[in-house]
N, C-alpha and C positions, 0 to 999 in steps of 0.2 A: 561825242565819241561816235565813230561810224559803226553802226550795228553790224555791218557786214564783216568787220574784223573779228567779231566774237563768234561767228558761226563756225561750227565744226567742219573740217574738210569733208567735202562730198565725194563719194566714190563715183567713178564713171558708170553710167548705166550698164548693167550686166557684168561688171568686173568681178563681183563676188561669185556669180554663177560660173564664169570662166575659170576662176581660181579653183573652185570645187571640182570642175570638170578636169582641170589639169592634174589635181591630186589623184583623181580617179584613174586617169591614164597612167600615171606613174605607178600606182598600185597594181594595175593590170599588167604592165610591162614586167614588174617584179615577179608576178605570178607566172608569167610566161617564160622567164629566164630559167634554163635548166639548173637544177640544184647541183652543187659541187660536192655531193656525198662521196666520201672516200671509197676507193675500190675495196673489194673483199681482201681481208688480210688474215694471216695466221699469226697469233700472238706468240712471241718467243720461239719462232720456228727454227732458229739456228742454235738455241740453247746457250748462246754466248753470255747470258746473264749468270750462268753457273748454277741454275736451278730450273724447276719445272713450272714456274709461274706462267699462268695462261692455260695450262693443261690440267686435266683431271685424271685420277688414277683409280682403277678398280682392282681390288685384290680379293680373290675368292677365299683363300685360306690364311692369308697374312704370313705365309712362309717365304715370300719374296717381295720384290718391289721394282718400280722403275726409278732410275737415278739419272741426274745430270752428272757426267763424269768427264775426266780427261786422263790421258795416259793409257796404259795397258793393264793396270791392276784391276781385278774384279772387285766391284763395289762391296760385296758382302765378304768380310774377312773371316778367317777361321775355317773356311771350307776345306775339306780334305782334298789334296791334290788339285787345288784351284788352278786352272790354266789361264794364261794371259788373254785378255780380250783384245779385239782389234781397236786401234786408236781412232779417235774422231776423224772422219775424212774431210771435214770442213771446219776451219777455225780451231779453237782450243777445246771446245766442249761439244758433246752430243748427248743423246739420251740412250740408255741401255737397260735391259731387264736382267735381273739376277735372282737366283732362288737358292734357298738352303734346303727346301723340301718341296714336294709337288705344289704347284699353284697355277692359277689362271691370272695373268697380269695384263691389264688393258690400259693403255695410254690413249686419251681421247680429247678432242676439242670440237666444239660446235662453231661452224663458220657460216656467216650470213652472206649469200651471193646476191649481189644487186641485180634487179631486173634489167633486161635489155642490154646486157654486157656479156662479153666472152670471159670465161674463167678457165684457166689451165692450172691444174695441181701438179706439183713436182716435188720429189723428195729423194734422198739417198738412203738406202737401207742395206743391211748386211746381218749376218748371224754366224754363230758357232754353236753346235749342239754336242753334248757329251755322249748322247745315245742316238741311234738312227731315227730319222724322221718317220713318224707313224701317224696315220690318219684313221680314226675309228669309223665304223659303219653301223648305223647312220652317223654322219659327221656331227661333232659337237665340240665346244670349247671347254667343256667341263673336265675336271680331273677327279671327280668323285668316283670312287671304286665301284659303287653299286651302279651308277649310271653307265660306266664303261663296260661293266659285266665281263671283266677279265681282259679287255682289249687295252692296247697301248695308245697314248695320245701325246705326241711330241710334235707340235706344229707351230707355225708362225704365219700370220696373214695380216694384210692391211686392207681395210674396206672403207667405202663411203656409205653411210647409213642414214636412215631416217632417225632424227634425234629422239623421237618418242619411243623407239623400239627398245626392247630389253637389251642391256649392254652386251650380253653374251649371245644374242641371237645370230643365227646364220640363215634365217628363212629368206627365200628369194624375194618376197615382197617387202622385206625390211632392209635387206642389203641392196643398195642401189647400184653399186659398182665395186668390184674387187680389183684393187690395184696390184696386189701381189699375194701369193700364197704358196707355201711349200707343198710338195707332192709326195705321195707315198714312196719311200725309198730314195728321196732326194739327197743331195750332197750334205755332208756334215758341216760344210763351211761355204759361205757365199761372201765374196769381197764386196766392198761398197759399190752399189749399182744404182743408177738413176732410173726411176719410174715416173711416168707422167700420165695424166688423164685429162681429157676434155670434159669439164663440168658445166659447159654452157647450157646443156639441156636442163639443168636444174637452177638456172638463173631465176632470181626472185624467191628462192627457198633458202631455208637454213638447213644445212647438212652436217652430219657428224663424221669426222675423220677418226677412225678407230685403228689403233695399232695393237694387235692382240697376240699373246703368247700363251700356249697351253704346254706346260712342262710337267708331264706326269711321271716320266721315267727318271730323268736326271736334269742337270742344268742346261738351259737353253738361253744363251746370251744373244738377244736380238737388239740391234742398234738402228737408230733413225736420226737423220740430221738434215739440215738445209731444206726444211719444209716450207713451201711458198705457194701462193696463188698469184698468177700473173694474167694480164689481159691477152697476152700472146704466148705461143709455145716457147718454153725456155730455150735459151741459146747455149746452155752449158751441158756437156756430157758429164756423167757421173764417174766416180772411181778414180780420182787423181788427175783428171784432165785439167787443162789450164782454163781459167775464167775467160769467157768470150770465144772459146773454140767452137767451130761449127759442129752441128749435130744433124742427125737425119730428121726430115720433116715430111709431112703428108700433104699432098695436093688435093684438089677437088675431085671427089669420086664421081664417076660417070656410069649411070645405070643403063644396061642394055635391055630394053623392053621385049626384045624378041626371044631371049632365052633366060632372062632373070639374073644374069651375071652382072658384075660391077668391075670396072677398071679403076684401080686405085693407084695413082702415081706416087711413088716414094722417092724423095731426093736424098741421096746419101753422100757423105763427104769423102768416101774412099771405099776400098774393097771390103767385102764382108758378106754375111749370110742374112737373108731376110726371111721371115716367116709370118704367117697370119692365121689367126683362129677366131671363130665367132662365138658369141654367147647369146642364146643357149648353145651348148656344145655340139649339137647335132644339126646346126644350121648351115655350116659351110664345109666344103671339102678341104682337106689339108692343102695349104699353100706354102711352097718353099721356093726361093729364088736366090741366085748368086749374083752379087754385084762385083764386077771386075775392077771397078774404079769409081771415081766421083761422077755423079750424074743422076739421072732419073731412071728408076726401074718401075715398070708397070706391072702391078700384081693383079691377076685376074681372079676375082672371088666368085666361085661357083656354088650355087645352092645344092644341098644334099637332096636326095629323093623325098625325104619328109618335108623339107623346107619348100621344095617345088610343089608339093601337094597343097601346102598353105598358099603359095603364090597363085596357083591356078584358081583357088577359091576366092582369095581376097585381093589378088593382083598387087599387093604391096606387103612387105615384111620388114619391120624395123628390128635391128639387132645392133649389138656392140661388137666391134672388132678390135682385137689387140694385135698390133704389129710390132714385132721384135726385130731389132737390128743388132747383129753381133759383128762388130768390126774385127779386122785381123789383129789389131794390137791394143784394143781398148775393151773394157767391160761392156756387156750388152746393155742395150737400152730398150724400153718398151713404151708404146703410146696406145692408149685405148680411146676410141672415138666411135660415135654413132654412124651407122651406114644403113641405107634403105635399099632393099632389093625390089625391083619392079618387074612386072610381067603383064604384057598386053593380052587381052582376051584372044583366044585362038592360037596362042604360041606355046611352045614347049621347049625345054632345054635339050640341046644336042651337043 
């Protein structure tokens, strides 16, 4: 017998080392390939499941609640002279608040925003109130009689908050952005209206979307629907417009270092009225412009005297600007975005 035939096969010199090196390269490549983590999402944002799965509800007095509903019948039966509610503006279901007695009702969801991505929040909202809108001073979401000290509190607001903040807080450091809020003496009814906000500044964080009603005087039916997070500004208008229809959009802001102003181009699909306001409230002078047709309108944002004082000292001021567009034949839309005012040393506003 030839002893050579019984020998185990011999590996080529260095082949094991090359095999291990190849496995290491494969592992390194796998680490370098970007992960395919899903984009930020809102669970059950259109409520078409017919329930509030994915959302949490806070009830201060348990005299009311948030409901997934359809049709125009108020969810809480047996109320004296209950008025019909507005039907869901998108699909068969939406979420609505309803009360039998005074209550603070909050619908909320925590949303993780992936780092390094753009995030745009959009939703449709509307309301009917039996009593006039009223905001106490100092402002609060409480309906407690001792807390209000004889004042009225009938309001509705939608905020983006820090998730660790108290659920009824309205402190500036805990409310990151206010998407919508009723104002003292506001209308008793608002039809479905789309509101959007750029949340890209909070990428990498978890934020809380809070939809809050304080109904101290009487019933306040507040509705919300079609809540979504997208990587680009939404392309659909609110309030009954057709899917895919064009909406207004914001171009790139251009800061003027000579006087601290900013030119903000706004593209509109047709005639309407444009307005812009800054937050904090005393940062920008009032801005209003009329769009005569489709095209781009350049809004000039000018700092107030107090904001100019800050600019002279720091040469840069970060704020948030809400731009509202009211078309001639559609409900108004609003977009909130970050804007930076800049002023070079030795310059002043004129």
